[in-house]
C-alpha positions in Angstrom: -34.4 11.1 47.3 -31.8 9.7 45.0 -30.9 11.5 41.8 -31.9 9.8 38.5 -29.2 7.6 37.0 -27.2 9.2 34.3 -27.4 7.5 30.9 -24.3 5.4 30.1 -22.2 6.5 27.1 -22.3 3.9 24.3 -19.9 4.3 21.4 -21.9 1.9 19.2 -23.6 3.5 16.3 -27.4 3.5 15.9 -27.2 4.3 12.2 -26.1 2.1 9.4 -22.5 0.9 9.6 -20.5 0.3 6.4 -17.5 -1.7 5.4 -15.5 1.4 5.1 -16.1 2.2 8.8 -14.5 -1.2 9.7 -11.6 -0.7 7.2 -10.9 2.8 8.5 -11.0 1.6 12.1 -8.5 -1.2 11.2 -6.2 1.3 9.5 -6.2 3.5 12.6 -5.4 0.6 14.9 -2.6 -0.7 12.7 -1.2 2.8 12.2 -1.2 3.2 16.0 1.0 0.1 16.3 -1.5 -2.6 17.0 0.1 -6.0 16.0 -1.9 -7.6 13.2 -1.3 -11.1 14.6 -3.1 -10.3 17.8 -5.6 -7.7 16.5 -9.1 -8.9 17.6 -12.5 -8.3 16.1 -13.5 -6.8 19.5 -10.8 -4.2 19.1 -11.9 -3.4 15.6 -15.6 -3.0 16.3 -14.8 -0.9 19.5 -12.7 1.4 17.4 -15.4 1.6 14.7 -18.1 2.2 17.3 -20.3 -0.7 16.5 -21.2 -4.2 17.7 -19.7 -7.6 16.8 -22.9 -8.6 14.9 -22.4 -5.7 12.5 -18.9 -6.8 11.7 -20.1 -10.2 10.6 -22.7 -8.6 8.3 -19.7 -7.3 6.2 -16.9 -9.8 6.8 -16.7 -13.5 7.5 -13.6 -13.1 9.7 -10.6 -10.9 10.3 -8.8 -12.6 7.3 -11.5 -11.5 4.9 -11.3 -7.9 6.3 -7.5 -7.9 5.9 -8.0 -9.1 2.3 -10.4 -6.2 1.6 -8.0 -3.8 3.2 -5.2 -5.0 0.9 -7.4 -4.5 -2.1 -8.1 -1.0 -0.9 -4.4 -0.2 -0.3 -3.2 -1.4 -3.7 -5.9 0.5 -5.6 -3.9 3.7 -5.6 -1.2 2.2 -7.8 -3.5 3.0 -10.8 -3.8 6.6 -9.7 -0.2 7.7 -9.6 0.5 8.5 -13.2 3.3 6.0 -13.7 2.8 6.2 -17.5 5.0 9.3 -17.3 8.0 7.0 -17.3 7.4 6.1 -20.9 7.3 9.8 -22.1 10.2 10.3 -24.5 10.5 13.9 -23.1 10.7 12.6 -19.6 12.7 14.8 -17.2 14.4 13.9 -13.9 12.0 16.3 -12.2 9.0 14.4 -13.4 10.6 11.2 -12.1 11.2 12.8 -8.8 7.6 14.0 -8.5 6.4 10.5 -9.2 8.7 8.9 -6.7 7.8 11.4 -4.1 4.1 10.6 -4.6 4.6 6.9 -4.3 7.0 7.1 -1.3 4.7 9.6 0.4 1.7 7.2 -0.1 3.7 4.3 1.3 4.9 6.3 4.4 1.4 7.5 5.1 0.1 4.0 5.1 3.2 2.2 6.4 1.4 0.5 9.3 -1.3 -1.0 7.1 1.1 -2.1 4.3 3.5 -3.6 6.8 0.6 -5.7 8.2 -0.4 -6.8 4.7 3.2 -7.8 3.9 3.3 -9.8 7.2 0.0 -11.6 6.6 1.1 -12.4 3.0 3.9 -14.5 4.5 1.5 -17.1 5.9 -1.9 -16.4 4.4 -2.4 -17.8 0.9 -5.2 -15.5 -0.1 -3.3 -12.4 1.0 -0.1 -13.7 -0.7 -2.1 -13.9 -3.9 -3.5 -10.4 -3.6 -0.1 -8.9 -2.9 1.9 -10.9 -5.5 -0.7 -10.1 -8.1 -0.5 -6.4 -7.2 3.3 -6.4 -7.4 3.1 -8.4 -10.7 0.9 -5.7 -12.2 3.4 -3.1 -11.2 6.2 -5.2 -12.8 4.3 -5.5 -16.1 3.6 -1.8 -16.3 7.3 -1.0 -15.5 8.5 -3.5 -18.0 6.4 -2.0 -20.7 7.7 1.4 -19.9 11.3 0.2 -19.9 10.8 -1.5 -23.3 9.4 1.7 -24.8 12.3 3.8 -23.5 14.9 1.4 -24.8 13.4 0.2 -28.1 15.1 2.9 -30.2 18.5 2.6 -28.5 21.3 1.1 -30.5 22.8 -2.2 -29.4 21.4 -5.0 -27.2 19.0 -3.8 -24.6 18.9 -5.5 -21.2 16.0 -7.8 -20.2 13.1 -5.3 -19.4 11.0 -8.0 -17.7 13.6 -9.1 -15.3 14.8 -5.6 -14.5 11.2 -4.5 -13.9 10.6 -7.4 -11.6 13.8 -6.8 -9.6 13.1 -3.1 -9.4 9.5 -3.7 -8.2 10.5 -6.0 -5.3 13.6 -3.9 -4.5 11.2 -0.9 -4.2 8.8 -2.9 -2.0 11.4 -4.1 0.4 13.1 -0.7 0.6 9.9 1.1 1.4 9.0 -1.5 3.9 12.3 -1.2 5.8 13.1 2.5 5.4 9.7 4.3 5.6 8.8 3.1 9.1 10.7 6.4 9.8 8.6 9.1 8.1 11.5 11.6 8.4 13.3 9.6 5.6 10.6 10.2 3.0 12.5 12.9 1.1 15.8 11.0 1.2 14.1 7.8 0.0 12.3 9.6 -2.9 15.6 11.2 -4.0 17.4 7.9 -3.9 14.7 6.2 -5.8 14.8 9.0 -8.4 18.5 8.5 -8.9 18.1 4.7 -9.3 15.2 4.8 -11.8 16.7 7.7 -13.8 19.9 5.7 -14.3 17.8 2.7 -15.4 15.6 4.6 -17.7 18.6 6.4 -19.3 20.4 3.1 -20.0 22.9 3.3 -22.8 24.2 0.1 -24.4 
């Protein structure tokens, strides 16, 4: 007499799936080295433990999912306390704590951010999301530079251009350097030195 067949293991969920399940699954795949260009919906749903049909309840396609992931990734920019840069009693230690937070966030999410930057090179929707995000950082930085320099004697440099240059310099530096997480502390220290010199500008 044959033994009863053992039930097959199925990773798909029987409960309700959410957008966040799919976003988190995509983050894990990208962090694990999966190339965004060849990442398939089948891989994402398998990682999330759900079926393809559930994916399409939340996203039209992979591009829409990546756009949502980008929005999720740039949201932390409003939670880092960057307004400390405008404090007239600002200390170098405060700048370093801020830079360490930002650099640490970037390193922790490097795989996802690298994918967003890659997709922004050829996808117009992603490019708009990323450039808008960087533009908001630029505007905030320019306002902080302007406040720091407004009481200084002599002709101040152009805060808008310096903020824009600094923002994209920071983005490119993090993208290139922080793929190696062991360089986080060195990168934070270097950024602290750069921004402290900029903030402490003397005509």
